mmCIF file of the N, C-alpha and C atoms, coordinates in Angstrom:
data_MODEL
# 
_entry.id   MODEL 
# 
loop_
_atom_site.group_PDB 
_atom_site.id 
_atom_site.type_symbol 
_atom_site.label_atom_id 
_atom_site.label_alt_id 
_atom_site.label_comp_id 
_atom_site.label_asym_id 
_atom_site.label_entity_id 
_atom_site.label_seq_id 
_atom_site.pdbx_PDB_ins_code 
_atom_site.Cartn_x 
_atom_site.Cartn_y 
_atom_site.Cartn_z 
_atom_site.occupancy 
_atom_site.B_iso_or_equiv 
_atom_site.pdbx_formal_charge 
_atom_site.auth_seq_id 
_atom_site.auth_comp_id 
_atom_site.auth_asym_id 
_atom_site.auth_atom_id 
_atom_site.pdbx_PDB_model_num 
ATOM 1   N N  . MET A 1 1  ? -19.635 15.361  15.902  1.00 0.00 ? 1  MET A N  1 
ATOM 2   C CA . MET A 1 1  ? -18.313 15.946  15.864  1.00 0.00 ? 1  MET A CA 1 
ATOM 3   C C  . MET A 1 1  ? -17.516 15.256  14.752  1.00 0.00 ? 1  MET A C  1 
ATOM 4   N N  . PRO A 1 2  ? -17.035 16.002  13.777  1.00 0.00 ? 2  PRO A N  1 
ATOM 5   C CA . PRO A 1 2  ? -16.283 15.390  12.680  1.00 0.00 ? 2  PRO A CA 1 
ATOM 6   C C  . PRO A 1 2  ? -14.898 14.941  13.131  1.00 0.00 ? 2  PRO A C  1 
ATOM 7   N N  . ILE A 1 3  ? -14.404 13.921  12.471  1.00 0.00 ? 3  ILE A N  1 
ATOM 8   C CA . ILE A 1 3  ? -13.049 13.422  12.720  1.00 0.00 ? 3  ILE A CA 1 
ATOM 9   C C  . ILE A 1 3  ? -12.168 13.909  11.586  1.00 0.00 ? 3  ILE A C  1 
ATOM 10  N N  . ILE A 1 4  ? -11.034 14.516  11.924  1.00 0.00 ? 4  ILE A N  1 
ATOM 11  C CA . ILE A 1 4  ? -10.109 15.036  10.923  1.00 0.00 ? 4  ILE A CA 1 
ATOM 12  C C  . ILE A 1 4  ? -8.841  14.198  10.947  1.00 0.00 ? 4  ILE A C  1 
ATOM 13  N N  . ILE A 1 5  ? -8.467  13.683  9.789   1.00 0.00 ? 5  ILE A N  1 
ATOM 14  C CA . ILE A 1 5  ? -7.233  12.916  9.652   1.00 0.00 ? 5  ILE A CA 1 
ATOM 15  C C  . ILE A 1 5  ? -6.181  13.837  9.066   1.00 0.00 ? 5  ILE A C  1 
ATOM 16  N N  . ASP A 1 6  ? -5.115  14.076  9.823   1.00 0.00 ? 6  ASP A N  1 
ATOM 17  C CA . ASP A 1 6  ? -4.061  14.987  9.388   1.00 0.00 ? 6  ASP A CA 1 
ATOM 18  C C  . ASP A 1 6  ? -2.976  14.292  8.572   1.00 0.00 ? 6  ASP A C  1 
ATOM 19  N N  . GLU A 1 7  ? -2.849  12.994  8.734   1.00 0.00 ? 7  GLU A N  1 
ATOM 20  C CA . GLU A 1 7  ? -1.728  12.312  8.099   1.00 0.00 ? 7  GLU A CA 1 
ATOM 21  C C  . GLU A 1 7  ? -2.118  10.882  7.772   1.00 0.00 ? 7  GLU A C  1 
ATOM 22  N N  . VAL A 1 8  ? -1.668  10.398  6.624   1.00 0.00 ? 8  VAL A N  1 
ATOM 23  C CA . VAL A 1 8  ? -1.874  9.013   6.231   1.00 0.00 ? 8  VAL A CA 1 
ATOM 24  C C  . VAL A 1 8  ? -0.500  8.373   6.161   1.00 0.00 ? 8  VAL A C  1 
ATOM 25  N N  . VAL A 1 9  ? -0.313  7.282   6.887   1.00 0.00 ? 9  VAL A N  1 
ATOM 26  C CA . VAL A 1 9  ? 0.976   6.598   6.906   1.00 0.00 ? 9  VAL A CA 1 
ATOM 27  C C  . VAL A 1 9  ? 0.814   5.258   6.206   1.00 0.00 ? 9  VAL A C  1 
ATOM 28  N N  . ILE A 1 10 ? 1.667   5.024   5.230   1.00 0.00 ? 10 ILE A N  1 
ATOM 29  C CA . ILE A 1 10 ? 1.665   3.766   4.501   1.00 0.00 ? 10 ILE A CA 1 
ATOM 30  C C  . ILE A 1 10 ? 3.004   3.095   4.756   1.00 0.00 ? 10 ILE A C  1 
ATOM 31  N N  . SER A 1 11 ? 2.964   1.878   5.278   1.00 0.00 ? 11 SER A N  1 
ATOM 32  C CA . SER A 1 11 ? 4.217   1.167   5.523   1.00 0.00 ? 11 SER A CA 1 
ATOM 33  C C  . SER A 1 11 ? 4.209   -0.145  4.753   1.00 0.00 ? 11 SER A C  1 
ATOM 34  N N  . VAL A 1 12 ? 5.365   -0.536  4.282   1.00 0.00 ? 12 VAL A N  1 
ATOM 35  C CA . VAL A 1 12 ? 5.506   -1.738  3.473   1.00 0.00 ? 12 VAL A CA 1 
ATOM 36  C C  . VAL A 1 12 ? 6.690   -2.529  4.000   1.00 0.00 ? 12 VAL A C  1 
ATOM 37  N N  . GLU A 1 13 ? 6.527   -3.843  4.088   1.00 0.00 ? 13 GLU A N  1 
ATOM 38  C CA . GLU A 1 13 ? 7.626   -4.707  4.470   1.00 0.00 ? 13 GLU A CA 1 
ATOM 39  C C  . GLU A 1 13 ? 8.039   -5.504  3.248   1.00 0.00 ? 13 GLU A C  1 
ATOM 40  N N  . VAL A 1 14 ? 9.312   -5.481  2.947   1.00 0.00 ? 14 VAL A N  1 
ATOM 41  C CA . VAL A 1 14 ? 9.826   -6.202  1.786   1.00 0.00 ? 14 VAL A CA 1 
ATOM 42  C C  . VAL A 1 14 ? 10.871  -7.181  2.276   1.00 0.00 ? 14 VAL A C  1 
ATOM 43  N N  . GLY A 1 15 ? 10.725  -8.438  1.902   1.00 0.00 ? 15 GLY A N  1 
ATOM 44  C CA . GLY A 1 15 ? 11.699  -9.453  2.291   1.00 0.00 ? 15 GLY A CA 1 
ATOM 45  C C  . GLY A 1 15 ? 12.819  -9.540  1.267   1.00 0.00 ? 15 GLY A C  1 
ATOM 46  N N  . ASN A 1 16 ? 14.005  -9.828  1.755   1.00 0.00 ? 16 ASN A N  1 
ATOM 47  C CA . ASN A 1 16 ? 15.163  -9.967  0.878   1.00 0.00 ? 16 ASN A CA 1 
ATOM 48  C C  . ASN A 1 16 ? 15.876  -11.255 1.270   1.00 0.00 ? 16 ASN A C  1 
ATOM 49  N N  . ARG A 1 17 ? 15.672  -12.309 0.481   1.00 0.00 ? 17 ARG A N  1 
ATOM 50  C CA . ARG A 1 17 ? 16.257  -13.603 0.813   1.00 0.00 ? 17 ARG A CA 1 
ATOM 51  C C  . ARG A 1 17 ? 17.773  -13.561 0.853   1.00 0.00 ? 17 ARG A C  1 
ATOM 52  N N  . GLU A 1 18 ? 18.400  -12.800 -0.019  1.00 0.00 ? 18 GLU A N  1 
ATOM 53  C CA . GLU A 1 18 ? 19.856  -12.730 -0.056  1.00 0.00 ? 18 GLU A CA 1 
ATOM 54  C C  . GLU A 1 18 ? 20.408  -12.134 1.232   1.00 0.00 ? 18 GLU A C  1 
ATOM 55  N N  . ALA A 1 19 ? 19.658  -11.261 1.881   1.00 0.00 ? 19 ALA A N  1 
ATOM 56  C CA . ALA A 1 19 ? 20.110  -10.633 3.118   1.00 0.00 ? 19 ALA A CA 1 
ATOM 57  C C  . ALA A 1 19 ? 19.562  -11.357 4.347   1.00 0.00 ? 19 ALA A C  1 
ATOM 58  N N  . GLY A 1 20 ? 18.998  -12.551 4.144   1.00 0.00 ? 20 GLY A N  1 
ATOM 59  C CA . GLY A 1 20 ? 18.474  -13.320 5.268   1.00 0.00 ? 20 GLY A CA 1 
ATOM 60  C C  . GLY A 1 20 ? 17.063  -12.949 5.645   1.00 0.00 ? 20 GLY A C  1 
ATOM 61  N N  . GLY A 1 21 ? 16.331  -12.351 4.741   1.00 0.00 ? 21 GLY A N  1 
ATOM 62  C CA . GLY A 1 21 ? 14.957  -11.928 5.007   1.00 0.00 ? 21 GLY A CA 1 
ATOM 63  C C  . GLY A 1 21 ? 13.975  -13.060 4.830   1.00 0.00 ? 21 GLY A C  1 
ATOM 64  N N  . ASP A 1 22 ? 12.808  -12.734 4.397   1.00 0.00 ? 22 ASP A N  1 
ATOM 65  C CA . ASP A 1 22 ? 11.693  -13.657 4.236   1.00 0.00 ? 22 ASP A CA 1 
ATOM 66  C C  . ASP A 1 22 ? 12.045  -14.808 3.296   1.00 0.00 ? 22 ASP A C  1 
ATOM 67  N N  . ASN A 1 23 ? 11.658  -16.028 3.671   1.00 0.00 ? 23 ASN A N  1 
ATOM 68  C CA . ASN A 1 23 ? 11.937  -17.196 2.838   1.00 0.00 ? 23 ASN A CA 1 
ATOM 69  C C  . ASN A 1 23 ? 10.779  -17.574 1.935   1.00 0.00 ? 23 ASN A C  1 
ATOM 70  N N  . SER A 1 24 ? 9.688   -16.815 1.956   1.00 0.00 ? 24 SER A N  1 
ATOM 71  C CA . SER A 1 24 ? 8.552   -17.147 1.110   1.00 0.00 ? 24 SER A CA 1 
ATOM 72  C C  . SER A 1 24 ? 8.869   -16.794 -0.340  1.00 0.00 ? 24 SER A C  1 
ATOM 73  N N  . PRO A 1 25 ? 8.344   -17.581 -1.276  1.00 0.00 ? 25 PRO A N  1 
ATOM 74  C CA . PRO A 1 25 ? 8.620   -17.295 -2.692  1.00 0.00 ? 25 PRO A CA 1 
ATOM 75  C C  . PRO A 1 25 ? 7.969   -15.981 -3.128  1.00 0.00 ? 25 PRO A C  1 
ATOM 76  N N  . ALA A 1 26 ? 8.585   -15.347 -4.090  1.00 0.00 ? 26 ALA A N  1 
ATOM 77  C CA . ALA A 1 26 ? 8.051   -14.076 -4.610  1.00 0.00 ? 26 ALA A CA 1 
ATOM 78  C C  . ALA A 1 26 ? 6.722   -14.327 -5.323  1.00 0.00 ? 26 ALA A C  1 
ATOM 79  N N  . ALA A 1 27 ? 5.825   -13.362 -5.226  1.00 0.00 ? 27 ALA A N  1 
ATOM 80  C CA . ALA A 1 27 ? 4.538   -13.472 -5.906  1.00 0.00 ? 27 ALA A CA 1 
ATOM 81  C C  . ALA A 1 27 ? 4.750   -13.331 -7.408  1.00 0.00 ? 27 ALA A C  1 
ATOM 82  N N  . PRO A 1 28 ? 3.939   -14.026 -8.194  1.00 0.00 ? 28 PRO A N  1 
ATOM 83  C CA . PRO A 1 28 ? 4.046   -13.858 -9.646  1.00 0.00 ? 28 PRO A CA 1 
ATOM 84  C C  . PRO A 1 28 ? 3.845   -12.398 -10.041 1.00 0.00 ? 28 PRO A C  1 
ATOM 85  N N  . VAL A 1 29 ? 4.450   -12.000 -11.145 1.00 0.00 ? 29 VAL A N  1 
ATOM 86  C CA . VAL A 1 29 ? 4.416   -10.603 -11.584 1.00 0.00 ? 29 VAL A CA 1 
ATOM 87  C C  . VAL A 1 29 ? 2.983   -10.102 -11.729 1.00 0.00 ? 29 VAL A C  1 
ATOM 88  N N  . GLY A 1 30 ? 2.098   -10.906 -12.269 1.00 0.00 ? 30 GLY A N  1 
ATOM 89  C CA . GLY A 1 30 ? 0.704   -10.499 -12.449 1.00 0.00 ? 30 GLY A CA 1 
ATOM 90  C C  . GLY A 1 30 ? 0.031   -10.181 -11.127 1.00 0.00 ? 30 GLY A C  1 
ATOM 91  N N  . ASP A 1 31 ? 0.273   -11.019 -10.103 1.00 0.00 ? 31 ASP A N  1 
ATOM 92  C CA . ASP A 1 31 ? -0.310  -10.791 -8.785  1.00 0.00 ? 31 ASP A CA 1 
ATOM 93  C C  . ASP A 1 31 ? 0.223   -9.505  -8.163  1.00 0.00 ? 31 ASP A C  1 
ATOM 94  N N  . ARG A 1 32 ? 1.517   -9.258  -8.335  1.00 0.00 ? 32 ARG A N  1 
ATOM 95  C CA . ARG A 1 32 ? 2.104   -8.034  -7.786  1.00 0.00 ? 32 ARG A CA 1 
ATOM 96  C C  . ARG A 1 32 ? 1.509   -6.810  -8.461  1.00 0.00 ? 32 ARG A C  1 
ATOM 97  N N  . GLN A 1 33 ? 1.308   -6.890  -9.771  1.00 0.00 ? 33 GLN A N  1 
ATOM 98  C CA . GLN A 1 33 ? 0.747   -5.756  -10.508 1.00 0.00 ? 33 GLN A CA 1 
ATOM 99  C C  . GLN A 1 33 ? -0.668  -5.450  -10.017 1.00 0.00 ? 33 GLN A C  1 
ATOM 100 N N  . VAL A 1 34 ? -1.458  -6.479  -9.791  1.00 0.00 ? 34 VAL A N  1 
ATOM 101 C CA . VAL A 1 34 ? -2.825  -6.290  -9.297  1.00 0.00 ? 34 VAL A CA 1 
ATOM 102 C C  . VAL A 1 34 ? -2.789  -5.657  -7.910  1.00 0.00 ? 34 VAL A C  1 
ATOM 103 N N  . LEU A 1 35 ? -1.886  -6.122  -7.058  1.00 0.00 ? 35 LEU A N  1 
ATOM 104 C CA . LEU A 1 35 ? -1.759  -5.577  -5.706  1.00 0.00 ? 35 LEU A CA 1 
ATOM 105 C C  . LEU A 1 35 ? -1.358  -4.106  -5.748  1.00 0.00 ? 35 LEU A C  1 
ATOM 106 N N  . VAL A 1 36 ? -0.396  -3.761  -6.593  1.00 0.00 ? 36 VAL A N  1 
ATOM 107 C CA . VAL A 1 36 ? 0.044   -2.369  -6.712  1.00 0.00 ? 36 VAL A CA 1 
ATOM 108 C C  . VAL A 1 36 ? -1.103  -1.502  -7.211  1.00 0.00 ? 36 VAL A C  1 
ATOM 109 N N  . GLU A 1 37 ? -1.838  -1.964  -8.207  1.00 0.00 ? 37 GLU A N  1 
ATOM 110 C CA . GLU A 1 37 ? -2.967  -1.191  -8.735  1.00 0.00 ? 37 GLU A CA 1 
ATOM 111 C C  . GLU A 1 37 ? -4.035  -0.965  -7.667  1.00 0.00 ? 37 GLU A C  1 
ATOM 112 N N  . GLU A 1 38 ? -4.301  -1.988  -6.850  1.00 0.00 ? 38 GLU A N  1 
ATOM 113 C CA . GLU A 1 38 ? -5.292  -1.851  -5.787  1.00 0.00 ? 38 GLU A CA 1 
ATOM 114 C C  . GLU A 1 38 ? -4.823  -0.842  -4.738  1.00 0.00 ? 38 GLU A C  1 
ATOM 115 N N  . CYS A 1 39 ? -3.549  -0.895  -4.379  1.00 0.00 ? 39 CYS A N  1 
ATOM 116 C CA . CYS A 1 39 ? -3.009  0.057   -3.399  1.00 0.00 ? 39 CYS A CA 1 
ATOM 117 C C  . CYS A 1 39 ? -3.083  1.486   -3.921  1.00 0.00 ? 39 CYS A C  1 
ATOM 118 N N  . VAL A 1 40 ? -2.724  1.685   -5.175  1.00 0.00 ? 40 VAL A N  1 
ATOM 119 C CA . VAL A 1 40 ? -2.774  3.028   -5.768  1.00 0.00 ? 40 VAL A CA 1 
ATOM 120 C C  . VAL A 1 40 ? -4.209  3.542   -5.785  1.00 0.00 ? 40 VAL A C  1 
ATOM 121 N N  . ALA A 1 41 ? -5.147  2.682   -6.146  1.00 0.00 ? 41 ALA A N  1 
ATOM 122 C CA . ALA A 1 41 ? -6.554  3.089   -6.185  1.00 0.00 ? 41 ALA A CA 1 
ATOM 123 C C  . ALA A 1 41 ? -7.039  3.505   -4.801  1.00 0.00 ? 41 ALA A C  1 
ATOM 124 N N  . ARG A 1 42 ? -6.657  2.767   -3.769  1.00 0.00 ? 42 ARG A N  1 
ATOM 125 C CA . ARG A 1 42 ? -7.093  3.101   -2.407  1.00 0.00 ? 42 ARG A CA 1 
ATOM 126 C C  . ARG A 1 42 ? -6.476  4.414   -1.941  1.00 0.00 ? 42 ARG A C  1 
ATOM 127 N N  . VAL A 1 43 ? -5.199  4.618   -2.237  1.00 0.00 ? 43 VAL A N  1 
ATOM 128 C CA . VAL A 1 43 ? -4.546  5.868   -1.837  1.00 0.00 ? 43 VAL A CA 1 
ATOM 129 C C  . VAL A 1 43 ? -5.194  7.052   -2.539  1.00 0.00 ? 43 VAL A C  1 
ATOM 130 N N  . LEU A 1 44 ? -5.472  6.926   -3.837  1.00 0.00 ? 44 LEU A N  1 
ATOM 131 C CA . LEU A 1 44 ? -6.128  8.012   -4.565  1.00 0.00 ? 44 LEU A CA 1 
ATOM 132 C C  . LEU A 1 44 ? -7.516  8.287   -4.012  1.00 0.00 ? 44 LEU A C  1 
ATOM 133 N N  . GLU A 1 45 ? -8.226  7.252   -3.619  1.00 0.00 ? 45 GLU A N  1 
ATOM 134 C CA . GLU A 1 45 ? -9.554  7.420   -3.033  1.00 0.00 ? 45 GLU A CA 1 
ATOM 135 C C  . GLU A 1 45 ? -9.463  8.185   -1.707  1.00 0.00 ? 45 GLU A C  1 
ATOM 136 N N  . ILE A 1 46 ? -8.489  7.840   -0.883  1.00 0.00 ? 46 ILE A N  1 
ATOM 137 C CA . ILE A 1 46 ? -8.290  8.530   0.387   1.00 0.00 ? 46 ILE A CA 1 
ATOM 138 C C  . ILE A 1 46 ? -7.964  9.995   0.144   1.00 0.00 ? 46 ILE A C  1 
ATOM 139 N N  . LEU A 1 47 ? -7.094  10.272  -0.817  1.00 0.00 ? 47 LEU A N  1 
ATOM 140 C CA . LEU A 1 47 ? -6.725  11.656  -1.113  1.00 0.00 ? 47 LEU A CA 1 
ATOM 141 C C  . LEU A 1 47 ? -7.915  12.447  -1.635  1.00 0.00 ? 47 LEU A C  1 
ATOM 142 N N  . ARG A 1 48 ? -8.746  11.823  -2.477  1.00 0.00 ? 48 ARG A N  1 
ATOM 143 C CA . ARG A 1 48 ? -9.950  12.488  -2.980  1.00 0.00 ? 48 ARG A CA 1 
ATOM 144 C C  . ARG A 1 48 ? -10.901 12.810  -1.835  1.00 0.00 ? 48 ARG A C  1 
ATOM 145 N N  . ASP A 1 49 ? -11.060 11.855  -0.909  1.00 0.00 ? 49 ASP A N  1 
ATOM 146 C CA . ASP A 1 49 ? -11.957 12.063  0.231   1.00 0.00 ? 49 ASP A CA 1 
ATOM 147 C C  . ASP A 1 49 ? -11.466 13.210  1.115   1.00 0.00 ? 49 ASP A C  1 
ATOM 148 N N  . ARG A 1 50 ? -10.161 13.369  1.213   1.00 0.00 ? 50 ARG A N  1 
ATOM 149 C CA . ARG A 1 50 ? -9.607  14.439  2.048   1.00 0.00 ? 50 ARG A CA 1 
ATOM 150 C C  . ARG A 1 50 ? -9.866  15.805  1.444   1.00 0.00 ? 50 ARG A C  1 
ATOM 151 N N  . GLU A 1 51 ? -9.970  15.887  0.122   1.00 0.00 ? 51 GLU A N  1 
ATOM 152 C CA . GLU A 1 51 ? -10.180 17.168  -0.558  1.00 0.00 ? 51 GLU A CA 1 
ATOM 153 C C  . GLU A 1 51 ? -11.639 17.599  -0.553  1.00 0.00 ? 51 GLU A C  1 
ATOM 154 N N  . GLU A 1 52 ? -12.574 16.649  -0.357  1.00 0.00 ? 52 GLU A N  1 
ATOM 155 C CA . GLU A 1 52 ? -13.991 16.985  -0.364  1.00 0.00 ? 52 GLU A CA 1 
ATOM 156 C C  . GLU A 1 52 ? -14.356 17.705  0.934   1.00 0.00 ? 52 GLU A C  1 
ATOM 157 N N  . PRO A 1 53 ? -15.225 18.736  0.820   1.00 0.00 ? 53 PRO A N  1 
ATOM 158 C CA . PRO A 1 53 ? -15.623 19.485  2.026   1.00 0.00 ? 53 PRO A CA 1 
ATOM 159 C C  . PRO A 1 53 ? -16.522 18.677  2.943   1.00 0.00 ? 53 PRO A C  1 
# 
């Protein structure tokens, strides 16, 4: 029996020190760029898989 996924939910938590949020230091720009690229690649892969019969 195939499993059908109708919806993909992506949630992100962002800390804001000025508003009393997360006290951890921000990731270096290079690390953030790599993380964003990896997330985009995974989302595109999921979307491609959904289009295949």
